[in-house]
C-alpha positions as a Markdown table, in Angstrom:
| # | Residue | x | y | z |
|---|---|---|---|---|
| 1 | Met | -22.0 | 3.0 | -20.4 |
| 2 | Ile | -18.5 | 3.0 | -18.9 |
| 3 | Gln | -18.1 | 1.8 | -15.3 |
| 4 | Leu | -15.1 | 2.9 | -13.3 |
| 5 | Gln | -13.8 | 1.2 | -10.2 |
| 6 | Phe | -11.6 | 3.1 | -7.9 |
| 7 | Glu | -9.2 | 1.3 | -5.5 |
| 8 | Asn | -8.1 | 2.8 | -2.2 |
| 9 | Leu | -4.4 | 3.6 | -2.1 |
| 10 | Ile | -2.3 | 3.9 | 1.0 |
| 11 | Thr | 0.8 | 6.2 | 1.4 |
| 12 | Ile | 4.1 | 4.8 | 2.5 |
| 13 | Glu | 3.8 | 6.7 | 5.7 |
| 14 | Glu | 0.4 | 5.0 | 6.5 |
| 15 | Leu | 1.8 | 1.7 | 5.4 |
| 16 | Ser | 4.9 | 2.0 | 7.6 |
| 17 | Thr | 2.7 | 2.8 | 10.6 |
| 18 | Lys | 0.5 | -0.2 | 9.9 |
| 19 | Leu | 3.4 | -2.5 | 9.5 |
| 20 | Asp | 5.4 | -1.0 | 12.4 |
| 21 | Met | 8.3 | -0.5 | 10.0 |
| 22 | Asn | 10.4 | 2.6 | 9.3 |
| 23 | Pro | 9.7 | 4.2 | 5.9 |
| 24 | Ser | 13.4 | 4.1 | 5.1 |
| 25 | Thr | 13.3 | 0.3 | 5.6 |
| 26 | Leu | 10.4 | 0.0 | 3.2 |
| 27 | Tyr | 12.3 | 2.1 | 0.6 |
| 28 | Arg | 15.4 | -0.1 | 1.1 |
| 29 | Lys | 13.3 | -3.2 | 0.6 |
| 30 | Ile | 11.7 | -1.7 | -2.6 |
| 31 | Arg | 15.2 | -0.9 | -4.0 |
| 32 | Glu | 16.3 | -4.5 | -3.2 |
| 33 | Glu | 13.1 | -5.8 | -5.0 |
| 34 | Lys | 11.9 | -7.5 | -1.8 |
| 35 | Phe | 8.8 | -5.4 | -1.5 |
| 36 | Pro | 6.1 | -4.2 | -4.0 |
| 37 | Lys | 7.0 | -0.9 | -5.6 |
| 38 | Gly | 3.6 | 0.6 | -5.5 |
| 39 | Ile | 2.9 | 3.5 | -7.8 |
| 40 | Lys | 4.2 | 7.1 | -7.9 |
| 41 | Ile | 1.8 | 10.0 | -8.3 |
| 42 | Asp | 3.2 | 13.5 | -8.3 |
| 43 | Gly | 6.4 | 12.2 | -6.7 |
| 44 | Lys | 4.6 | 10.4 | -3.8 |
| 45 | Arg | 4.5 | 6.6 | -3.5 |
| 46 | Tyr | 1.2 | 4.9 | -3.0 |
| 47 | Phe | 0.3 | 1.2 | -2.5 |
| 48 | Lys | -2.7 | -1.0 | -3.2 |
| 49 | Pro | -3.6 | -2.7 | 0.0 |
| 50 | Ile | -4.4 | -5.9 | -1.9 |
| 51 | Glu | -0.9 | -6.1 | -3.3 |
| 52 | Ile | 0.7 | -5.7 | 0.1 |
| 53 | Lys | -1.7 | -8.4 | 1.5 |
| 54 | Glu | -0.7 | -10.8 | -1.4 |
| 55 | His | 3.0 | -10.1 | -0.8 |
| 56 | Tyr | 2.7 | -11.2 | 2.8 |
| 57 | Asn | 0.4 | -14.1 | 2.1 |
| 58 | Gln | 3.0 | -15.5 | -0.2 |
| 59 | Met | 5.3 | -15.7 | 2.8 |
| 60 | Gly | 2.5 | -17.3 | 4.9 |
| 61 | Ile | 1.9 | -14.1 | 6.9 |
| 62 | Glu | -1.6 | -12.8 | 7.3 |
| 63 | Val | -1.9 | -9.0 | 7.4 |
| 64 | Asp | -4.8 | -6.6 | 7.3 |
| 65 | Ile | -3.9 | -3.4 | 5.5 |
| 66 | Thr | -7.0 | -1.2 | 5.1 |
| 67 | Lys | -7.3 | 2.5 | 4.7 |
| 68 | Lys | -9.9 | 4.3 | 6.8 |
| 69 | Ser | -12.9 | 5.3 | 4.8 |
| 70 | Glu | -13.0 | 8.9 | 3.7 |
| 71 | Pro | -16.3 | 10.6 | 4.3 |
| 72 | Ser | -18.2 | 11.1 | 1.1 |
| 73 | Phe | -20.1 | 14.2 | 0.3 |
| 74 | Met | -22.9 | 14.0 | -2.2 |
């Protein structure tokens, strides 16, 4: 039996809102290798909230980056 575990991903737009930071500032920090790159899917950049939290924790800053739950239809 194969078990799959899916992680929530957050878009750069959602992330910029939660961090109160302009998306262009985030892109600049990514280019300068001062911020996690996330992953690109179909040309759109997504981030794992845990990676962002770890990035800030290394600097001694506590952040809560969570994505709102999507309703599930079964």
